[in-house]
C-alpha positions as CSV (number, residue, x, y, z in Angstrom):
1,M,0.3,0.0,-0.2
2,S,1.3,3.8,-0.9
3,G,1.4,6.3,1.5
4,T,2.3,10.5,2.1
5,N,6.0,10.3,1.1
6,P,7.4,12.7,4.2
7,A,9.1,16.1,3.5
8,D,11.2,15.1,6.7
9,A,13.6,12.2,5.8
10,N,14.2,11.0,9.4
11,P,13.2,8.2,10.3
12,D,9.6,8.6,12.2
13,F,8.2,4.9,13.0
14,S,5.2,6.5,15.0
15,N,3.7,8.0,11.3
16,P,2.1,4.8,9.8
17,D,1.9,6.7,6.7
18,Y,6.1,6.8,6.8
19,I,6.2,3.0,6.9
20,A,3.6,2.6,4.2
21,Y,5.0,5.1,2.0
22,T,6.3,2.8,-1.2
23,N,7.3,4.4,-4.2
24,A,7.5,0.6,-6.2
25,S,4.4,1.6,-8.7
26,L,5.9,4.5,-10.2
27,L,9.3,2.9,-10.5
28,L,8.3,-0.1,-12.0
29,T,6.2,2.1,-14.6
30,Q,8.7,4.0,-15.6
31,T,11.5,1.0,-15.9
32,G,8.3,-1.0,-17.9
33,A,7.5,1.3,-20.5
34,L,11.2,2.1,-21.3
35,F,11.8,-2.1,-21.3
36,G,8.8,-2.5,-23.2
37,V,9.6,-0.2,-26.1
38,T,12.9,-1.7,-26.6
39,A,11.8,-5.5,-26.7
40,F,9.6,-4.1,-29.6
41,I,12.2,-2.7,-31.4
42,V,14.0,-5.8,-30.9
43,V,11.1,-7.9,-32.2
44,L,10.8,-6.2,-35.2
45,R,14.3,-6.5,-35.9
46,C,14.1,-10.0,-35.8
47,Y,11.3,-10.2,-37.9
48,V,13.2,-8.2,-40.5
49,R,16.3,-10.1,-40.7
50,V,14.4,-13.7,-40.3
51,V,10.6,-13.5,-42.4
52,M,11.6,-10.8,-44.9
53,L,15.1,-10.7,-45.5
54,R,15.5,-14.3,-44.3
55,C,19.3,-13.2,-43.0
56,F,20.4,-13.4,-39.1
57,G,23.9,-12.6,-38.6
58,K,26.1,-12.3,-35.8
59,D,25.4,-8.7,-35.5
60,D,21.8,-10.0,-34.9
61,W,23.0,-12.7,-32.5
62,T,24.9,-9.9,-30.6
63,M,21.9,-7.2,-30.2
64,L,19.8,-10.5,-29.0
65,L,22.7,-10.5,-26.6
66,A,22.4,-7.9,-25.4
67,F,18.5,-7.6,-25.2
68,G,19.0,-10.7,-23.2
69,F,20.9,-8.8,-20.5
70,A,18.5,-5.8,-20.2
71,M,15.5,-8.4,-19.6
72,A,17.2,-10.0,-17.0
73,T,18.2,-6.7,-15.3
74,F,14.2,-6.1,-15.8
75,I,13.9,-9.0,-14.0
76,V,15.7,-8.8,-11.5
77,Y,14.4,-5.1,-11.2
78,A,11.1,-6.2,-10.8
79,E,11.7,-8.6,-8.2
80,Q,13.9,-5.7,-5.9
81,T,10.4,-3.7,-5.4
82,K,9.0,-7.5,-3.7
83,L,11.8,-7.2,-1.3
84,G,11.6,-3.2,-0.4
85,L,12.4,-1.2,-3.2
86,G,10.9,2.6,-3.2
87,K,10.5,2.6,0.6
88,H,12.6,4.2,3.4
89,L,15.8,2.6,4.1
90,S,15.3,2.7,7.7
91,V,11.9,0.7,7.1
92,M,13.8,-1.7,4.7
93,K,15.9,-2.3,7.5
94,M,13.2,-3.5,9.8
95,N,12.8,-6.4,7.8
96,P,16.7,-7.9,7.9
97,G,16.0,-10.7,5.6
98,N,14.3,-9.2,2.9
99,E,17.0,-6.4,2.9
100,R,19.9,-8.8,2.9
101,Q,17.9,-10.6,-0.1
102,F,17.2,-6.9,-1.5
103,L,21.3,-6.3,-1.7
104,K,22.0,-9.8,-3.2
105,L,19.8,-8.9,-6.5
106,R,21.0,-5.6,-6.4
107,Q,24.6,-6.8,-7.0
108,V,23.3,-9.3,-9.6
109,Q,23.0,-6.3,-12.3
110,S,26.2,-4.8,-11.2
111,I,29.6,-5.4,-12.9
112,L,31.2,-4.9,-10.1
113,I,31.2,-8.1,-7.6
114,W,34.3,-8.2,-5.7
115,Q,34.1,-5.0,-3.6
116,C,34.1,-6.8,-0.7
117,I,36.3,-9.9,0.5
118,P,34.4,-12.2,0.9
119,V,32.0,-11.5,-1.8
120,A,28.8,-12.4,1.0
121,A,29.5,-9.6,3.1
122,T,28.3,-7.3,0.0
123,W,24.9,-7.7,1.3
124,D,25.4,-9.4,4.9
125,L,26.2,-6.3,6.3
126,R,26.9,-8.5,9.5
127,L,30.1,-9.7,7.9
128,R,31.3,-6.3,7.5
129,P,34.1,-4.8,10.7
130,P,32.3,-2.8,13.4
131,P,30.7,0.4,13.4
132,I,28.8,-1.9,10.6
133,G,28.8,-5.2,11.6
134,T,31.0,-7.7,13.6
135,G,33.2,-9.5,11.3
136,T,36.1,-9.4,9.8
137,A,35.3,-8.7,6.0
138,V,37.8,-6.0,3.8
139,C,35.5,-4.3,1.4
140,F,36.5,-1.1,-0.8
141,D,36.0,2.4,1.3
142,R,33.7,5.1,-0.5
143,P,36.3,7.1,-2.7
144,T,37.8,4.0,-3.9
145,F,34.5,2.6,-4.9
146,T,33.4,5.9,-6.2
147,A,36.8,6.7,-8.4
148,I,35.9,3.1,-9.9
149,G,32.6,3.9,-10.5
150,M,33.6,7.5,-12.5
151,M,36.3,5.5,-14.2
152,N,34.1,3.0,-15.7
153,T,31.4,6.1,-16.1
154,A,33.8,8.0,-18.2
155,V,34.9,4.8,-20.7
156,T,30.9,4.4,-21.0
157,I,30.7,8.3,-21.8
158,S,33.2,8.2,-24.4
159,T,32.2,4.8,-26.2
160,D,28.8,6.3,-26.5
161,F,30.0,9.6,-28.4
162,L,32.3,7.7,-30.2
163,L,30.2,4.9,-31.4
164,A,27.6,7.6,-32.6
165,L,29.8,10.6,-34.2
166,L,32.2,8.1,-35.8
167,P,30.2,6.1,-38.6
168,I,28.5,9.7,-40.0
169,P,31.7,10.7,-42.0
170,L,30.8,7.3,-43.1
171,V,27.5,7.1,-43.9
172,W,27.5,11.3,-45.7
173,Q,30.2,9.2,-48.3
174,L,27.8,6.5,-49.1
175,Q,26.2,6.5,-52.8
176,L,22.5,7.2,-51.0
177,N,20.6,10.1,-51.8
178,G,20.0,12.7,-49.4
179,R,16.8,12.3,-48.0
180,T,18.4,8.4,-47.0
181,K,22.2,10.0,-45.8
182,I,20.0,12.6,-43.6
183,T,17.2,9.6,-41.9
184,L,20.7,7.4,-41.1
185,V,22.3,10.5,-39.7
186,C,19.9,11.1,-37.1
187,I,19.5,7.8,-36.4
188,L,22.6,7.2,-35.8
189,A,22.7,10.8,-33.8
190,L,20.4,9.4,-31.1
191,G,23.3,7.4,-29.6
192,L,24.1,10.8,-28.7
193,F,21.4,10.9,-25.8
194,A,22.9,7.5,-24.4
195,G,25.8,9.4,-23.6
196,V,24.2,11.9,-22.4
197,A,22.2,9.6,-20.1
198,A,25.5,8.1,-19.1
199,I,26.7,11.6,-17.8
200,I,23.5,12.1,-15.9
201,K,24.3,9.1,-14.6
202,S,27.5,10.0,-13.5
203,E,26.0,12.8,-11.7
204,K,23.6,10.6,-9.9
205,Q,26.2,8.0,-8.9
206,K,28.3,10.6,-6.6
207,T,25.0,11.2,-4.6
208,A,23.4,8.1,-4.6
209,L,26.4,6.7,-1.8
210,T,26.0,9.9,0.5
211,D,22.0,9.5,0.3
212,P,20.6,8.2,3.4
213,D,17.6,7.2,1.4
214,P,18.8,5.7,-2.2
215,Y,16.2,3.7,-3.1
216,V,13.2,5.4,-2.7
217,H,13.5,7.7,-6.2
218,D,16.8,5.5,-7.0
219,T,17.1,8.0,-10.1
220,F,20.7,6.1,-10.5
221,T,19.4,2.9,-11.3
222,M,17.1,4.4,-13.2
223,W,19.3,6.3,-15.6
224,R,21.3,3.1,-15.9
225,F,18.2,1.7,-17.8
226,I,18.0,4.5,-19.9
227,E,21.5,4.5,-21.2
228,Y,21.3,0.4,-21.7
229,D,17.8,0.2,-23.7
230,V,18.2,3.6,-25.7
231,G,21.8,1.7,-27.0
232,I,19.7,-1.3,-28.1
233,V,16.5,0.7,-29.7
234,V,19.6,3.2,-31.5
235,A,21.4,0.2,-33.0
236,S,18.2,-1.9,-34.1
237,L,16.6,1.0,-35.7
238,P,18.6,1.0,-39.0
239,S,17.7,-2.3,-39.3
240,L,13.7,-2.1,-39.4
241,K,14.3,0.3,-42.9
242,P,12.4,-2.7,-45.1
243,L,9.3,-2.4,-43.1
244,F,8.9,0.7,-42.9
245,K,9.5,0.9,-46.6
246,H,7.1,-2.3,-47.0
247,I,4.6,0.0,-45.3
248,L,4.7,3.3,-46.9
249,N,4.5,1.3,-50.0
250,N,1.3,-0.2,-48.9
251,G,0.2,3.0,-47.5
252,T,0.5,4.4,-51.3
253,G,-0.5,1.6,-53.2
254,G,3.2,1.8,-55.0
255,T,3.6,-1.9,-54.9
256,T,2.2,-4.2,-58.0
257,A,2.5,-7.4,-58.0
258,N,2.5,-10.4,-60.7
259,S,3.1,-13.5,-60.7
260,G,5.0,-13.3,-57.1
261,H,6.9,-10.8,-58.0
262,Q,7.4,-7.9,-56.4
263,V,7.6,-4.2,-58.1
264,V,8.8,-1.8,-56.1
265,N,9.0,0.9,-58.4
266,K,5.4,3.4,-58.4
267,V,4.4,4.0,-62.0
268,R,1.4,6.3,-63.2
269,Y,0.3,6.6,-66.8
270,S,-1.8,8.8,-68.7
271,V,-3.0,8.4,-72.1
272,R,-3.6,11.9,-72.4
273,N,-0.6,13.2,-70.9
274,K,1.3,10.0,-71.8
275,V,4.0,9.3,-68.9
276,V,3.1,11.3,-66.1
277,D,6.6,9.8,-64.0
278,D,8.5,7.8,-62.8
279,D,11.7,9.3,-63.5
280,E,13.3,5.8,-61.8
281,I,12.4,4.2,-65.0
282,P,13.7,5.5,-68.5
283,L,11.2,5.3,-70.7
284,E,12.4,5.0,-74.3
285,N,9.4,4.5,-76.8
286,H,5.7,5.8,-76.4
287,T,3.7,4.7,-79.4
288,G,-0.1,5.2,-80.1
289,V,-2.7,3.0,-82.3
290,G,-6.1,3.9,-82.3
291,N,-7.4,4.1,-78.5
292,S,-4.3,1.6,-77.6
293,C,-1.2,2.9,-76.4
294,E,1.6,0.6,-75.4
295,V,5.5,2.1,-73.4
296,S,8.3,0.8,-72.8
297,S,12.2,1.1,-71.9
298,G,13.4,-0.5,-75.4
299,M,15.5,-3.4,-73.1
300,P,15.2,-6.4,-75.1
301,R,11.7,-8.5,-73.3
302,T,11.5,-11.2,-71.3
303,P,7.9,-11.4,-70.8
304,V,6.3,-13.6,-67.9
305,D,2.8,-15.0,-67.7
306,G,0.6,-12.1,-65.2
307,R,-1.9,-14.6,-65.1
308,S,-4.4,-12.7,-67.2
309,S,-2.7,-9.6,-66.4
310,V,-1.7,-7.0,-69.4
311,E,1.4,-6.4,-67.3
312,S,4.7,-8.9,-68.2
313,V,7.5,-8.2,-65.8
314,R,11.2,-8.1,-67.3
315,P,14.1,-9.7,-65.3
316,V,16.0,-7.9,-63.3
317,Q,18.1,-5.9,-64.8
318,S,20.7,-2.9,-63.0
319,N,18.9,-3.6,-59.4
320,A,15.7,-2.7,-61.2
321,I,12.7,-4.8,-62.0
322,F,10.6,-3.1,-65.1
323,V,7.1,-3.5,-65.9
324,D,5.8,-3.3,-69.6
325,T,2.0,-2.5,-69.4
326,K,-0.7,-2.2,-72.3
327,W,-4.1,-1.0,-72.2
328,H,-7.2,-0.3,-74.5
329,V,-9.2,2.8,-73.6
330,S,-13.1,2.4,-74.6
């Protein structure tokens, strides 16, 4: 049950609202929405590669591995809410068993697991020396832990910006039309947001270790989720181009099916104005006899039956499919 979050962070066990308060629903909503978008994009990527292109490469397996880690992290995060995530730290400590289990799960989503020797001292505070516990475990002190975390964050920020900016000059040199180049550059530039998220995460990391109540809003972990999931989404968006193209073609009536062939060029004809467009098909001849008309490109023909259709499809030449169309106007 959620209560009202008191303005005073000092423990007030006489106040039922203080004990009952939890921010777990908001934390799950935020992380769940972000993970849901990421999962949707990855599913679309797999659909394009498996169903549409029938080509599933090493990069796709790598993306699935990254998504698997993201999914495991989200599941562990959801389990933490059952153990007190979103509550005040002083309230969590009222149930030592749940607190130890919570800290165990907290370490699952962290790379640095050797911060204490023995490792169990990371979540079992009783193994630490006084005044925290009664044991003899050795753990990194706060400055060392902060320095390691900041070094890792600096590497992450550098790689985020490099991976977002380095491909842009290469893309600009490709033999693509201007609109396609700009679209690719914009998609790659979205990777900069992951770098910005890492910068914000580093600022939250500084305060997370000194915050007396770090698990109520859990902003540091929230920005970690944003950094990871945005990186997966940005890396997957370029692979969705065939799907977007298919949707746009269907929406504009830009496809024509003939004997199992798909014609990607949109062609419009007019008897009065001859050829209205498309400039992608080099039209050479236009002849008319009476009320009949024929438009062709002058290239060698290899007709393919169209099942009573008046259109015939030529074989692929120069990465294009040409269509000869004959019709009568009565």
